[in-house]
Every structure is written in structure tokens, then in C-alpha cells.
C-alpha positions as CSV (number, residue, x, y, z in Angstrom):
1,M,84.8,-43.6,433.4
2,A,85.9,-41.0,435.1
3,D,89.5,-39.8,435.9
4,K,89.0,-38.8,439.6
5,V,85.7,-38.6,441.6
6,I,85.5,-35.9,444.0
7,A,83.0,-36.2,446.9
8,L,81.6,-33.0,448.6
9,A,79.0,-33.4,451.6
10,C,77.2,-31.0,453.4
11,A,74.3,-31.0,455.5
12,A,71.4,-32.1,452.9
13,G,73.6,-32.1,449.9
14,M,71.2,-29.6,448.4
15,S,72.9,-26.6,448.8
16,T,76.2,-27.6,447.6
17,S,74.8,-28.6,444.1
18,L,75.4,-25.5,442.9
19,L,79.2,-25.9,443.5
20,V,79.4,-29.1,442.0
21,S,77.8,-27.5,438.5
22,K,80.7,-24.7,438.6
23,M,83.6,-27.3,439.8
24,Q,82.2,-29.6,436.7
25,K,82.2,-26.5,434.5
26,A,85.7,-25.9,435.5
27,A,87.0,-29.1,435.3
28,E,85.8,-29.5,432.0
29,A,87.4,-26.3,430.9
30,S,90.2,-27.8,431.8
31,G,89.8,-30.6,429.6
32,K,89.7,-32.4,432.8
33,N,87.2,-36.0,433.3
34,Y,86.1,-36.0,436.6
35,E,82.7,-37.2,438.5
36,I,81.8,-34.5,441.3
37,F,78.6,-35.2,442.9
38,A,77.2,-34.0,446.8
39,K,75.6,-35.7,449.0
40,S,74.8,-35.6,452.5
41,T,76.7,-35.9,455.5
42,A,74.7,-39.1,456.4
43,D,76.1,-40.5,453.1
44,I,79.6,-40.6,453.8
45,D,79.8,-44.0,455.4
46,N,78.2,-45.1,452.2
47,M,80.6,-43.2,449.8
48,L,83.6,-44.1,452.0
49,A,82.5,-47.7,451.9
50,A,81.6,-47.9,447.7
51,N,83.5,-49.0,444.9
52,P,85.1,-47.2,443.8
53,K,85.4,-45.1,446.9
54,P,85.7,-40.9,445.8
55,D,89.5,-39.5,445.3
56,V,88.6,-36.8,447.6
57,L,86.3,-36.0,449.9
58,L,85.3,-32.1,450.8
59,L,82.7,-31.0,453.8
60,G,80.8,-27.8,453.0
61,P,81.9,-25.3,455.8
62,Q,78.4,-25.7,457.0
63,V,79.3,-29.1,458.7
64,A,83.4,-28.2,459.7
65,F,81.8,-29.6,463.2
66,M,82.2,-32.5,461.6
67,K,85.7,-32.9,460.3
68,A,88.0,-34.5,462.8
69,E,85.0,-37.5,463.0
70,V,85.0,-37.5,459.4
71,Q,88.4,-37.4,458.7
72,K,89.1,-40.7,460.9
73,K,86.7,-42.2,458.9
74,A,88.3,-40.9,455.2
75,E,91.9,-41.9,456.5
76,A,90.6,-45.0,457.4
77,A,89.2,-45.5,453.7
78,G,92.3,-44.2,452.3
79,V,90.4,-40.5,451.2
80,P,91.9,-37.4,451.5
81,M,89.5,-34.9,453.2
82,D,89.3,-31.1,453.6
83,V,86.6,-28.7,454.7
84,I,85.9,-26.7,451.6
85,N,87.0,-22.9,452.1
86,M,84.4,-20.9,453.6
87,Q,84.5,-18.0,450.9
88,D,85.2,-20.2,448.1
89,Y,82.0,-21.8,448.9
90,G,80.1,-18.7,449.7
91,M,81.1,-17.2,446.4
92,M,80.6,-20.6,444.2
93,R,84.1,-20.4,443.1
94,G,84.2,-23.7,441.8
95,D,87.8,-23.5,440.2
96,N,89.3,-22.8,443.2
97,V,87.7,-25.7,444.7
98,L,88.4,-28.1,442.6
99,A,91.9,-26.7,442.6
100,N,92.3,-27.5,446.5
101,A,90.4,-31.2,445.9
102,E,93.4,-31.5,443.1
103,N,95.9,-30.6,445.4
104,L,94.7,-33.6,448.0
105,M,94.8,-36.3,445.4
106,K,98.4,-35.5,444.4
């Protein structure tokens, strides 16, 4: 079982899959046992109700307009969340996105 679960949500869950792969490689290179996955924003309610819940939820920049709505749900579930930095997303900097997720989990 993973030490931490990092969930990413984007419009369809597809464009984020490459970023997930880069984040997993960065985590493995640091010797961390994380479960990292991407799903559609339509799955956010299910992710926050799951057992276990993710340790952090990151929104893709293309759905940043949903931040206020998702923030309320995430706070109610006790899950920290933020929007992925647009430059890190565009450049697929998995290490930077992973570092941001780890900061949110502290």
C-alpha cells in the first residue's frame, strides 16, 4: 500500500496522464512510495468520499475556474488541494508538481 495518495483532476483525466507518469518517476527516484493518479473532475466527489481518501488533490490549470467549488468540498473532506502551476503543467515538470503536492500534505 502506498504511503501517500496524490490525486489529480482535469477536464477528462487524459491530458494529465503524462504528468502523472513524470510525477511517479520523480517519486521513485526519491525512494517514495506514492500512488499518483488522474481522473476527470466529474470524479472529484467520488475521490473525496473514497476510503482511503487522497492525501492531496491537485486541479489541472484548465479547470482552475472550479477551484472555489472544489476547495469547499476538499476542506469538508479534510483533503488539501490546489491548482497545478500552469508553467509546470505545460512543461510537464513532474518533480515540481510533486514538490508542491508534498508541501500541501505537510
